N, C-alpha and C positions, 0 to 999 in steps of 0.2 A: 336517408334523404327525406326531408320534409315535402309535402305536397306543393308548397309555394316555390320551393327551389326547382322541383320536378316540372312544374308548369311554367316556369320562367321563359324558357325558349318558346313554347307554343304561343304564349301571350304576345311576345315580341314578334313572332312570326305573323299572328293575327293583325297586329297593327300595321305591319308592312304590307300585307295583302290588301287590307281595306284602303290603305293609302294609295297603293298602285292602282286599285280598281277605280277609286274616285277620280283620279288624274287621268286614267284612260277614258272613262266615260265622259269626262269633261272636254278632253281634247278631241276625241273621235266623234263626239255627239255634235259638235258644232257650237257656234256662238250663242244659240237660243238655249243651251242646256245651262241651267243654273246650278250653282255648286250644291245646293241642298238636294236637288233632283239627283245629282251624280251621287251624293252620299246615300240617299234613299234607294237607288238603283243598286248600288253596291251591296248594301246591307241585305235586301230582300233576295238578291241572286246568291250571295254566298250562303245565307241561311236556308235557301231553298223552300221558302214559305209558300210559293206558288201565286203570289199576287201579280196581277198584270203589269206589263212593262210600261213605264211612264216616259221612257226615252225610245222613240221610234226607231227600230233597226231594220225595217222592211227594205228600205232603198239605200242601206248603208252597209254593204258586204264586210267592209273592215270592222265596223262596230259589232256586227253579228258574230263574226270570228272571235272577236275579243269577249263577247259575252260567253260564248261557248267555253272559252278558256277559263273565265271567272267561275262558271258553274262547275267545271272539272275540279278547279283549285278548291272550291268551296267543298265539294263531296270528299276530295282527298284530305283536306284539312280536318274535317269532321270526324273521319276515320282515325286519322293520326291522334287527335285529342282523346278520343275514346279509348283507343289502345293505350295511350300513356297513362291515363287515369286508372284503367283496369290493371296495368302492369304494376303501377304504384301500390295498389290495394292488395293485389295477390302477392307481390314480392314482399310486401311489409308483413303480411300475415305469415308466410312461410319463414321469413326471416325471425319473426318473433317466436315461432314455433321451435325453430332449430336452436335460438338463443336459450330459450328455457330449458330444453332438453340439456343442452351442454352445460348450463348453469346447475342443474340438478345433479349431473354426473360429477362436477367439480365439488359441490358441496357435500356429496357422499364421501368423497376422498379427503375432506378437509379435517385437520386436527391440529391442536396447539395454536389455535387462532384466537382472534379477538371479535366479539360481537358488539356493534355499535348500534344502540336503539335510539333512533331519532337522527335525521339528517338536517336538523334546523341550524340556528345560529352558532350552537356550541358543537353539534355533531359534525358539521362539515370541516371544523378545524381539526377535530379528533381524527376524522378519516384522512385529512391532508398530512397529517404527521405520520400516520401509519403507512400511507402511500410511500412517502418520502423515505422512510426508514426500511421498506422492503418487508413490512410485517404483514402476515396474512390476515385478513379480516373479512367480515360480512355484515351488511348493514340491513337493519329492519326499520322500514318506515311505511306509513299508511299511504302516501302519495306516490304512486308509480310514475306519474308525470313529472313531479318534482325530482325524482330520482334520475329520471332520463334526462332532464335538463342539466342536472349537476355533472352527469358523465359526459354530455355533449360540450359543455363549457370547459371542463377539465382536459379534454382532448384525449390523445393516445394514452396518457398515464392512467386514465380510468376506464378505458375502453373495455376491459375484462373485469370490471368491479363486481363483486358478488353481492346480491341483494335479495331480500325476501320481502314482499309486499303485504303489509297488514298491520294490525294493531300489536305492538310488542307486549302488551298485557296478556295476549293469548298465548297460553303455554305451548300450544301446537306449533306456533311460529318459532318459539325458542327451541323446540325439538327440531324443526326444519333447519335452523341455523346450527345445529349440532352442539348445543350447549353441553352435552355430556362429555365431549372432548375438548371443549374450548379452553383456553389459557385464561382469558379474562372477558368481562362484560362491562360495557360503559353504558349506564342508563342516562341518557341525556335528552329525553324528550321534554316538551315545554312545560307539563304540569307535574308539580312535585308529587302529588298523590299517584300519578301513574308511574313515576320513577320508584315510588315506594312499593307498588304492586309488582313491578318488574323485579325489584330487589327481592321481595319475599319469594316469589315464584322461582327465581334463578337459585337462591340459596337452598330451597327445597329440593330442587332437582339436582344440584351439585354442591358438595361441601368443599370441594377443592378449587373451584373457579374463583378468581379474584374479581370482585365487584367494585366498581367506582361509580357512584351516584352524583348526579347534579341536583342542587337545590337553589331556590330563590328566597323561600320562607325560612328563617333560622330555626323555626320550631321543628322543621323535617330533618334537621342535621342529625340530631340525636335518634330520631325515630328510624332513619336509614340504617345507622350504625347498629341499632339494637335488632333490626330486621335481617342483617346479614352482610351489610356493605362493609368492605375493607376500609374504604375511604370515601369521604364526600367532599365535593368542590363546589363553591359558590362563584360563578362568573362575576358577580358584582364585587365580591371580596377580592377577586384576583384582580379585576379592573382597578379597584381602589388602591391597592398594594402597588400596581404597576405604575399609577399616576404618581404616587408619593416617590417611588424609586427614580421616576424620571427627572424629578427636581432634586432629590438627595444624592443620587449616585448615577448620573447620566451616562458615564463611561461604561459602568458595568452593565447597564442596560443596552447600551450599544453593542457590546460584545455578545451578550446573550441574543440580541437580535440578529446579529450576524450569524451566530451559531445555529439559530433556529429557522431563520427565514431566508438565508442565502440559498437561492435555487442551485448554484454551482458547487455547493458544498453540503456535505451531511455530517457535520462535527456535531457530536452529542455527548452529553454526560449520562452514561449508562451503568448498568450493574452486571456483574458476572458472579452467578451463584455457585458456590462451591459445596457440591453434595458429598455424601459419604463415600460413594464409589470414584470420586473424581481423582484423577492423577495429580491434581493440584494440591489436595488435602495434605497437610503435614509439611508442606514446602513453604519456604520463605519467598517473600517478594523478590529478593535479589536473584534467586535461583530460577525464577520464572522469566526474568529479563522482559518484562512487559514492554519497556521502552525500545529495547533492541529488537525484539521479534515482531512486536505488533504495534509499535509506535503508540502506545497507550500510556497516559499519565494517570498513575494511581492517586485518587484524591482522598479516599477514606476506606476504611474497613467497618463493616457492620458485624457485630458479634453479640452473643448473649453472655454478658459477663457474670451474672447471678444465675443464668439458666432460664430466666423468664423475661427480664427487661432488656431489650436490645440496646446496645452501646455503640456509638459511632467514634472510631478512632481517626481523627482528621490528621492528614499528612503522616502517615504511619512510616516508621523507619524501614530500611531494607531488610533487616534481620527478623522482622516479625513473621511468625508462622501462621499459616491459614488453617483453621481448624475447620472441621465438617460443619456445614450450614453456615459458614461465614459468606458474606457478600463484599465483594470488592467493587467500590465505586470508581470508574475510571472515566477518562475524557479522551475521545479520539474519534477517527472516522468510523461510521457505522459498519462498513465492510471489514475493517480491522477488529472491531469488537465482535463481529460475527465469527471471525476466525478463532478469536480467543475462546468464545463460548463453545465452540466446536471441539477445540483441543482440551478445554476443561471438562468436556462431557457434561455440560449443564442439561438437565432434562427439562429445561423450560417451564418449571413450576416453581417460580420464587415465592418465598413466604414474606409476609409483611404485615405489620402491626396496623391496627385501625388508625386512621388519621383524619383530621378535618382541616380544610383549608378555608 
């Protein structure tokens, strides 16, 4: 809870006490007491500054009793506010300490997760998609206050979000985010050169992690790929394609928006990787009964036709056999997709060729 919220009640109480004191001095002091004198008397009495009384209470027992009450209220209120501020500071420090210890423990147990470098204009959408699909992730960002504001605005969904504060180009932070056991890394900081450094460091530390890097300057696209990125993405290019699609195929865009943005639904186009040890290897689509058992619609199959170049078989027939290292592209609810991945014994290490968007 922020200080402004914690002190909201004391401030309102202070206003009420001052108002009541002014009214009391004005009424009990008699017609000769000016409103400004009543305000001044209320302030110095509540503050306990020790100035002399400007309203004579010598021959007014009722006013003297009222003055005693104002003094006691002032002292009590001062102690109350001091306690509230002290409690806020102590609780905040303890809460922050326990939260960091809990986060370190959770980070030490994390694996097969995604690392999101940068929680800016691009990174926050990446985090939103990972959160909605129930994918484990950890954020690296320099501004802890920015991270906390993001968590606060996100509500309960982001209450336990894992993050590491610091510069993502520091390899020690990549180690803290457990890059060695991560499934993927998204380099989405603002500067292209920083994304390049992150890509180089990440690839040096892990040959298996899938790296997707953001760029704004076209020259960095090839540099990122040569430095180890599996794919690069330009938000400007994506935005331009989206705008063109809005005028060329608005209903398709509407469907995709419903699929990706509808809060009550988690319909996605996903992939199920068939590894060599998978019980699905060598079986046909028909025998897997993806529609009946998982409510999934198979859209395509990715395989290596010549052993090197990946081919996509769109709208595959039911009798097609799934070879080892094939990838089935399906559409369905993320929970159903998760069940299918579990039954296929996917090891969460999908391979993919470099791509540029």
